[in-house]
C-alpha positions as CSV (number, residue, x, y, z in Angstrom):
1,M,59.0,70.6,103.3
2,P,56.9,71.0,100.1
3,K,57.9,69.4,96.8
4,L,60.0,71.4,94.4
5,K,58.7,72.2,91.0
6,T,60.8,71.2,88.0
7,H,62.4,74.2,86.3
8,K,60.9,73.7,82.8
9,G,63.5,75.9,81.0
10,T,66.3,73.8,82.4
11,A,64.4,70.6,81.6
12,K,64.2,71.5,78.0
13,R,67.9,72.3,77.7
14,I,69.5,69.5,79.7
15,K,69.2,65.7,79.3
16,L,70.0,63.0,81.9
17,T,72.1,60.1,80.5
18,S,71.6,56.5,81.6
19,T,74.6,56.7,83.8
20,G,73.3,59.8,85.6
21,K,75.4,62.5,83.9
22,L,73.9,65.7,82.6
23,T,74.4,66.7,79.0
24,R,73.9,70.1,77.5
25,R,74.4,71.9,74.2
26,R,77.4,74.3,73.7
27,A,76.9,78.0,73.2
28,F,77.8,80.3,70.3
29,G,76.3,78.1,67.5
30,G,73.1,80.0,66.8
31,H,74.3,82.7,64.3
32,L,77.3,84.5,62.9
33,L,78.8,81.2,61.7
34,S,80.5,82.4,58.6
35,K,83.4,83.9,60.5
36,K,84.0,80.8,62.6
37,S,86.3,78.0,61.5
38,K,85.1,74.6,60.5
39,S,86.8,73.0,63.5
40,R,85.3,75.5,65.9
41,K,81.8,74.9,64.5
42,R,82.3,71.1,64.8
43,N,83.3,71.5,68.4
44,I,80.3,73.7,69.1
45,N,78.0,71.1,67.6
46,T,79.1,68.4,70.1
47,T,77.4,67.9,73.5
48,A,79.1,68.7,76.8
49,F,78.6,67.5,80.4
50,V,77.5,69.7,83.2
51,T,80.0,69.3,86.1
52,G,80.9,70.6,89.5
53,A,78.8,73.0,91.5
54,M,76.7,73.8,88.4
55,A,75.6,70.2,88.2
56,K,74.4,70.3,91.7
57,N,72.3,73.4,91.0
58,V,70.9,71.8,87.8
59,R,69.9,68.6,89.6
60,R,68.0,70.6,92.1
61,A,66.3,72.6,89.4
62,L,65.3,69.3,87.7
63,G,64.2,67.7,90.9
64,I,66.7,64.8,90.6
């Protein structure tokens, strides 16, 4: 079977931690921020982990 190419869009958005977990940014933080509460904006600004079936798909896209 041939090698899989890395999906570059995914590679730019998701980082692999030293323990092997996948981190991503949260959505809804790009614009229209004046109507959102401070606590909501703080939560959006934190990173999240990719888990479950989605993590399996992402690992395949990254070639891990």
